[in-house]
C-alpha positions in Angstrom: 0.3 0.1 0.1 3.0 2.2 1.0 4.0 2.1 -2.7 0.8 2.8 -4.1 0.4 5.9 -2.5 4.0 7.2 -3.1 3.0 6.6 -6.6 -0.4 8.0 -6.4 1.0 11.0 -4.7 4.2 11.2 -7.1 1.0 10.9 -10.1 -0.7 13.7 -8.5 2.4 15.9 -8.4 3.4 15.7 -13.0 -0.9 16.6 -13.1 -0.3 19.2 -10.8 3.2 20.9 -12.5 1.4 20.1 -16.2 -1.5 22.2 -15.4 0.8 25.0 -14.3 2.6 24.8 -17.8 -0.5 25.0 -19.0 -2.3 28.0 -17.5 1.2 29.8 -18.3 0.6 28.8 -21.8 -2.6 30.3 -21.8 -2.3 33.2 -21.0 0.9 33.9 -22.9 3.7 33.2 -21.4 5.5 30.7 -23.5 8.9 32.2 -23.1 8.7 31.1 -18.9 7.6 28.1 -20.2 10.4 27.5 -22.8 13.0 28.0 -19.6 11.1 25.4 -17.6 11.0 22.6 -20.1 14.1 21.3 -19.4 13.5 18.3 -22.0 11.2 20.1 -24.3 8.7 17.4 -22.8 5.9 20.2 -22.4 5.3 21.3 -25.7 2.6 19.3 -26.7 0.3 21.0 -24.1 -0.1 23.9 -26.3 -2.6 21.7 -28.8 -4.6 20.9 -25.9 -5.2 24.2 -25.0 -8.1 26.0 -27.6 -7.4 29.1 -29.7 -10.0 31.2 -28.9 -9.0 31.0 -24.9 -5.6 32.2 -25.9 -6.7 34.6 -28.0 -9.2 36.0 -25.5 -6.5 36.5 -23.0 -4.8 38.6 -25.1 -7.0 41.7 -24.0 -5.1 41.8 -20.3 -2.1 43.9 -19.7 0.8 41.4 -18.7 -0.1 42.3 -14.6 -3.7 41.2 -15.2 -2.8 37.9 -16.8 -0.2 36.7 -13.6 -3.3 37.6 -11.0 -5.4 35.5 -13.4 -3.2 32.8 -13.6 -3.1 33.1 -9.6 -6.8 32.7 -9.5 -7.2 30.2 -12.9 -4.5 27.9 -10.2 -6.6 28.0 -7.3 -6.1 28.5 -3.4 -2.4 28.5 -3.1 -1.5 30.7 -5.8 -4.0 33.4 -5.0 -3.0 33.3 -1.9 0.6 33.3 -3.3 -0.1 36.4 -4.7 -1.5 38.4 -2.0 1.5 37.9 0.1 4.0 38.7 -3.0 1.6 41.7 -3.1 3.0 43.1 0.1 6.3 42.9 -1.2 6.8 46.0 -3.5 10.6 45.7 -2.8 10.6 42.8 -5.0 8.1 43.4 -8.0 7.1 46.2 -9.9 4.3 48.4 -8.3 2.2 47.8 -10.6 1.7 44.1 -10.0 1.0 44.9 -6.5 -2.4 46.8 -7.4 -3.4 44.0 -9.8 -2.8 41.1 -6.8 -4.5 43.1 -4.7 -7.7 42.6 -6.7 -7.2 38.4 -6.1 -10.3 36.8 -4.8 -11.0 33.4 -4.2 -14.9 33.5 -4.0 -15.6 29.6 -4.5 -19.3 27.4 -3.9 -19.1 26.0 0.0 -18.5 22.6 1.3 -22.0 20.6 1.2 -23.3 21.2 4.8 -22.4 17.4 5.5 -18.9 17.3 5.1 -18.9 20.9 7.0 -20.6 19.4 10.4 -18.4 15.9 10.1 -15.2 17.9 10.2 -17.0 20.0 13.2 -17.5 17.1 15.2 -14.6 15.2 14.1 -12.3 18.2 15.4 -14.4 19.2 18.8 -14.9 15.1 19.3 -19.1 16.2 19.4 -21.7 15.8 17.7 -22.9 19.5 16.4 -26.1 18.8 18.3 -24.7 18.8 21.7 -22.1 21.6 20.5 -25.0 24.0 19.2 -28.8 24.6 19.5 -29.0 26.1 16.6 -25.8 25.7 13.6 -27.2 27.5 9.8 -26.7 25.3 6.9 -25.3 28.1 4.5 -22.5 29.6 5.4 -22.7 33.6 4.9 -18.8 33.7 3.8 -17.1 31.3 1.7 -13.5 31.5 0.4 -11.3 28.5 -1.1 -9.7 27.8 2.6 -12.1 28.3 4.7 -16.2 29.1 5.0 -18.0 30.4 8.4 -21.9 29.3 9.4 -23.6 30.8 11.5 -24.1 29.0 14.8 -25.9 29.5 18.7 -24.4 28.4 21.7 -27.0 26.5 24.0 -26.5 29.8 26.0 -28.1 31.9 23.2 -24.9 33.3 22.7 -24.2 33.9 18.4 -20.6 32.6 16.7 -19.3 32.5 14.2 -17.8 29.2 13.6 -14.9 29.3 10.3 -14.7 25.9 9.0 -11.3 24.6 7.1 -12.1 22.9 3.7 -11.8 19.8 3.9 -9.1 18.2 1.9 -7.3 22.0 1.5 -4.0 20.6 3.2 -3.1 18.0 0.7 -4.0 20.6 -2.4 -1.6 23.2 -0.5 1.4 20.5 0.0 1.0 19.5 -3.8 1.1 22.9 -5.0 4.2 24.2 -2.7 5.7 20.8 -4.5 5.8 22.4 -7.8 6.1 26.1 -6.6 9.8 24.7 -5.5 10.5 22.9 -8.4 10.1 25.7 -10.8 11.5 28.0 -8.7 14.4 25.6 -8.5 14.6 25.1 -12.3 13.6 29.0 -13.0 16.8 29.5 -10.0 18.9 27.0 -12.2 18.7 28.4 -16.0 18.1 32.0 -14.9 20.5 33.7 -12.6 19.6 36.7 -13.0 17.0 36.2 -10.3 19.5 34.3 -8.1 19.1 38.2 -6.5 15.1 37.6 -5.6 16.1 34.0 -3.8 13.3 32.4 -5.8 13.8 28.6 -3.4 14.1 30.8 0.2 10.7 33.3 -1.8 8.9 30.2 -1.5 10.0 29.0 1.9 8.7 32.1 3.2 5.9 31.2 1.6 5.2 28.3 2.8 6.2 29.4 6.7 3.4 31.6 6.1 0.6 29.5 4.7 1.0 26.6 6.9 0.7 29.2 10.3 -2.8 30.4 8.2 -4.6 27.1 7.9 -3.4 26.4 11.3 -6.3 28.4 13.0 -5.0 28.2 16.6 -2.2 30.7 14.7 -5.5 33.7 13.8 -6.6 32.9 17.6 -3.7 34.1 19.1 -3.6 36.9 17.1 -7.3 37.9 17.5 -6.6 37.6 21.2 -3.6 39.7 21.1 -5.6 42.4 19.2 -8.6 41.5 21.5 -6.2 42.5 24.6 -4.4 45.6 23.3 -7.6 47.2 22.4 -9.7 46.3 26.1 -6.5 47.6 27.7 -6.6 50.9 25.9 -8.8 53.0 28.4 -8.3 56.0 26.3 -10.7 58.6 25.3 -9.9 57.8 21.5 -10.6 53.8 21.4 -13.2 53.0 19.2 -12.2 50.1 17.7 -13.5 46.7 18.1 -12.7 42.9 17.4 -14.5 39.8 18.1 -13.4 37.5 21.3 -12.2 33.7 20.6 -13.9 30.5 22.6 -10.9 28.8 22.9 -13.2 25.6 23.4 -14.1 25.2 20.4 -11.3 26.3 18.7 -8.3 23.9 16.8 -6.4 23.8 13.9 -9.3 23.5 11.3 -12.1 25.1 13.3 -12.1 28.6 14.7 -15.1 30.2 17.1 -15.3 33.3 17.4 -17.9 35.8 18.7 -20.6 37.1 16.0 -20.7 39.9 15.4 -23.3 42.5 13.1 -22.6 45.8 12.2 -22.5 48.1 8.8 -19.9 47.3 6.0 -17.4 50.4 6.1 -18.3 50.6 2.1 -22.3 50.4 2.4 -21.9 54.5 2.7 -25.8 55.3 1.5 -26.5 52.9 4.4 -24.6 54.3 7.2 -26.0 57.6 5.9 -29.7 56.5 6.0 -28.7 55.0 10.1 -27.6 59.2 10.6 -24.2 57.9 10.6 -22.1 60.7 10.3 -19.1 59.2 7.6 -16.5 61.8 8.3 -16.5 60.4 12.5 -16.3 57.2 10.9 -13.2 57.9 9.1 -11.6 59.9 11.4 -12.2 57.3 13.9 -10.9 54.2 11.5 -7.3 56.4 11.2 -7.1 57.0 14.6 -7.5 53.4 15.3 -5.1 52.7 12.9 -2.3 54.9 13.9 -2.8 53.8 17.3 -2.2 50.4 16.0 0.7 51.3 14.9 2.6 53.7 17.0 1.0 52.8 20.7 0.3 48.9 20.3 2.8 47.7 17.8 0.9 45.1 16.3 -1.2 46.3 13.9 -4.3 44.4 11.1 -2.6 44.0 7.9 -5.6 43.7 5.3 -7.7 46.4 6.1 -9.9 46.2 3.6 -13.7 46.7 3.3 -15.1 43.5 4.0 -13.0 43.0 7.3 -14.7 46.7 8.7 -18.2 46.9 10.0 -19.6 50.5 11.3 -21.2 49.1 14.7 -24.2 50.7 16.1 -22.3 52.8 18.6 -20.1 54.0 15.5 -17.4 51.7 16.8 -15.4 50.1 14.1 -15.0 45.9 14.2 -11.9 44.2 12.7 -12.7 41.1 11.2 -10.1 38.6 9.6 -7.1 38.2 11.7 -4.5 36.1 9.2 -2.7 39.1 7.7 -1.2 40.9 11.5 2.2 42.8 11.0 3.7 43.1 14.2 7.2 46.2 15.1 9.7 45.6 18.6 9.1 48.8 20.6 12.8 50.1 19.1 11.5 50.3 15.8 8.1 52.0 16.6 10.5 54.7 17.8 12.3 54.8 14.9 9.2 54.8 12.3 8.4 57.4 14.4 11.1 60.0 13.5 11.3 58.9 9.7 7.6 60.8 9.8 8.5 63.4 11.6 12.0 64.2 9.8 9.2 64.2 6.6 7.2 66.8 8.0 9.9 68.5 8.8 12.1 68.2 5.3 15.4 66.5 7.9 17.0 64.9 5.2 19.8 64.3 7.7 17.3 62.5 9.9 15.4 60.5 7.1 19.0 59.3 5.8 19.5 58.1 10.2 16.5 56.4 10.4 16.5 54.9 7.5 20.4 53.5 8.2 18.8 52.4 11.9 15.7 50.6 10.2 17.9 48.8 8.4 20.2 47.9 11.6 22.8 50.2 10.0 24.1 48.4 6.9 26.8 50.5 4.8 25.9 53.1 2.4 28.2 52.6 -0.8 27.2 55.9 -1.8 26.2 58.1 0.8 25.8 61.6 -2.0 23.5 59.6 -3.8 21.4 58.9 -1.4 21.6 62.7 0.0 20.6 63.9 -3.4 17.2 61.4 -3.8 16.2 62.4 -0.4 16.1 66.0 -1.0 15.2 65.5 -4.1 11.7 62.9 -2.7 11.6 65.5 -0.2 10.9 68.3 -2.5 8.5 66.5 -4.7 6.8 66.4 -1.8 6.5 70.1 -0.4 5.9 72.0 -3.5 2.6 70.9 -2.2 2.6 70.1 2.6 2.5 66.7 3.3 -1.2 66.1 4.5 -1.8 67.1 1.4 -0.3 64.2 0.1 -1.4 60.7 0.7 1.0 59.5 3.4 1.0 55.4 1.3 2.4 57.6 -1.8 5.2 59.2 0.5 6.0 55.5 1.8 6.4 53.7 -1.8 7.9 57.1 -2.9 10.9 56.9 0.0 10.6 52.8 -1.0 11.8 52.9 -4.1 14.6 55.1 -3.0 15.4 51.9 -0.3 15.7 49.5 -3.2 18.1 50.9 -5.1 20.6 52.1 -2.1 20.7 48.5 -1.1 18.4 49.3 2.6 16.7 46.6 3.8 14.1 47.4 6.2 11.8 45.3 7.9 8.9 43.6 6.3 6.4 45.7 8.3 7.0 48.9 6.2 5.9 47.4 3.1 3.2 45.9 4.7 2.3 48.9 6.4 3.0 50.8 3.3 0.6 48.5 1.5 -2.0 48.3 4.4 -2.6 52.5 4.4 -3.4 52.4 0.5 -6.2 50.0 1.5 -7.1 52.6 4.0 -6.7 55.8 2.3 -9.6 54.1 -0.7 -12.4 53.2 2.7 -11.3 56.8 4.0 -12.1 58.4 0.0 -15.2 57.1 0.2 -15.9 58.5 3.5 -14.6 61.8 4.0 -12.3 62.8 1.2 -10.8 65.3 2.7 -10.0 64.1 5.8 -6.2 65.3 6.4 -3.7 62.3 7.2 -0.7 63.4 8.8 -2.5 66.0 11.2 -4.0 63.1 13.2 -0.8 61.0 12.9 1.1 64.1 14.4 0.0 63.6 18.1 1.2 59.5 17.8 4.4 60.5 16.1 5.8 62.9 19.2 4.2 61.3 21.8 5.7 57.3 20.5 9.5 59.8 20.4 8.5 61.1 23.6 7.7 57.9 25.1 11.7 56.6 24.9 13.0 59.3 26.6 9.9 58.9 29.2 12.1 59.5 32.7 10.1 56.7 34.6 10.9 54.2 32.0 15.2 55.7 31.9 14.9 55.5 35.5 13.3 51.9 35.7 16.7 50.9 32.7 19.0 53.2 35.1 17.9 50.9 38.0 18.2 48.0 36.6 21.3 48.6 35.7 22.6 49.5 39.2 21.4 46.0 40.2 23.0 44.6 37.7 26.4 46.5 38.2 25.7 46.5 42.4 25.7 42.9 42.3 29.0 42.5 39.9 30.7 44.4 42.3 29.7 42.2 45.7 31.2 39.6 43.4 34.1 40.9 41.9 35.8 39.8 45.5 35.3 36.6 45.7 35.7 36.5 41.7 38.9 37.8 42.5 40.1 35.3 45.5 39.0 32.2 43.2 41.3 33.4 40.5 44.2 34.0 42.9 43.8 30.9 44.9 43.5 29.5 40.8 46.7 30.8 40.2 48.4 29.7 43.4 47.1 26.2 42.5 49.0 26.2 39.4 46.1 26.0 37.2 46.3 29.5 35.7 49.8 30.6 35.4 50.4 34.3 35.9 52.7 36.5 37.3 50.4 39.1 39.5 50.9 41.6 41.7 47.8 42.6 43.9 47.3 45.8 46.3 45.3 47.6 48.1 42.4 45.7 46.4 39.7 47.5 49.0 40.1 50.3 48.2 40.1 49.8 45.3 36.5 48.2 44.5 35.3 51.5 47.3 36.9 53.5 44.7 35.6 52.1 41.9 31.8 51.4 43.8 31.7 55.7 44.0 32.6 56.7 40.6 30.0 54.3 39.3 27.5 55.3 41.3 28.2 59.1 40.1 28.1 58.0 36.5 24.9 56.4 37.4 23.3 59.9 39.0 24.4 61.4 36.3 22.7 59.3 33.9 19.9 59.5 35.3 19.9 63.5 35.2 20.4 63.6 32.0 17.4 61.4 31.2 15.4 63.9 32.6 16.0 66.6 31.9 15.9 65.2 27.3 12.9 63.8 29.0 11.6 67.5 30.4 12.8 69.1 26.9 11.1 66.6 24.5 7.2 67.0 27.3 7.4 70.2 27.0 8.4 70.5 23.4 6.2 68.4 22.6 3.5 70.2 25.3 2.4 66.7 26.2 -0.8 66.4 28.9 -1.2 67.7 31.6 -0.4 71.3 30.9 0.1 74.6 33.0 -0.2 78.0 31.3 1.1 76.2 28.2 3.6 74.3 29.8 4.0 70.5 30.2 3.6 69.8 34.0 5.8 66.2 33.5 8.2 68.6 32.0 8.6 71.1 34.9 8.6 68.2 37.0 11.2 66.6 35.6 13.6 69.5 35.4 13.2 70.2 39.2 14.1 66.6 39.9 16.8 67.1 37.8 18.0 70.0 39.5 17.8 68.3 42.8 20.4 65.5 42.0 22.4 67.8 40.3 23.2 69.9 43.8 23.6 66.3 45.7 26.1 65.1 43.4 28.1 69.0 44.1 27.5 68.1 47.0 29.0 64.6 47.4 31.8 66.1 45.4 33.0 68.3 47.7 32.1 66.0 50.8 35.0 63.3 48.8 33.3 60.1 50.7 37.2 58.2 50.3 36.1 56.7 54.1 37.6 53.0 53.7 
């Protein structure tokens, strides 16, 4: 049976590869097929494709043809195209826009198959699990479909069920993609810099995570927790709750939330919902995700955004998310501030920081390109330009000069394109740059928060103190080893205790100096950026930080005068 199964799998792989070749020929990619046909064994496939189909394909642009190839080849290639659309550093911008149009609406699974998957995954009957199970799904795609169900408690739940056999389909497709990548990499040396095999590997890792619904449930819970922990007055976003007891790798149970799709403007107006308010709240919620949470929804298209009766915005579908380190949030914020203030030097500095300070081959040329970039957007005010356009133009400079910025940079840029399209329908005059500015300033100031810096300093003090306490013992152990002949070193040690005491004193003074500098920097930022609360237009936190710095300074001077050399 093992041999027969192996033959069957091999046959499916060959059959799938042949199908891919046929679709490529149908849409006019014969040049690519020539590279793939190492032994010219697929030439006969051209005769199997009707001339009418090939003629119809000529009416599309080459970018549209690439999209159609993905759609015709099914779910794996659709997902590959969608992920590739997030990499404008690898593919032309025209292709990214085309791949964003990919859709994979397919007929739903029969009710009995869907129920069988649920019962197998949850180890119980549908009747015992739910009071009601909607036979027809309200959403259906190539990887999963979603049914409304009602729990015995009366709570309504959206039940996402993975399609039967989809894992096998994806597995076979990935094998074919690896084969294509290996051939192209071998026969087209110019593609090596793009690392086709590595690209397939990254895609494999991504899609395997996506078809494991446990990963998506973790994303939802993390997003939900960020919103719950945000007690600010400008928090207007919602997310569904997850039901862990009803969630597995193939079944995902979420709170069912009803609302109006955000692009249904006429319906919003008919419900007396102010679209301008919704547009502003959408922008605020998204910038908070970027610059406060560091975890953002990477696919904010209208189908994933609902307007709720309380004018809150509910996010759906958490399969594609972006994540940022706190360090990167601060750097990213400084980049936007530098762009808005026409600061070429700091634009270059932040780009280098984002790319882990990779060496610049031609700094003068980079400065010229950044200067042209800045001047282009200051013909008009920055806020009059779309932020996504600014980032995508900056992307071209990044690629040209070999700067390797994190993937989230491109995810954010692409997401902004989608987001701005939604906002434009709700309020075309909304100035997004004015909305984002407070979050940029707060993000930068947060790094120099005296409390946080003080905490870091305290941790450093603890570490240094522990080391100083251990130092005499470590020194004694070292001397013991030398005396026993384990280490041959000619070492003379005299007056070690006074030296240790002096080091401790110097360390304390250095730490005090660091704290004072941190307080002064933090105070300056609080005052410059007018961080609340304010008194007569001046930040109270800023004034308090300056006062603490002065007190600490007097204390240091007093200590120095005393000498503190007793031992």
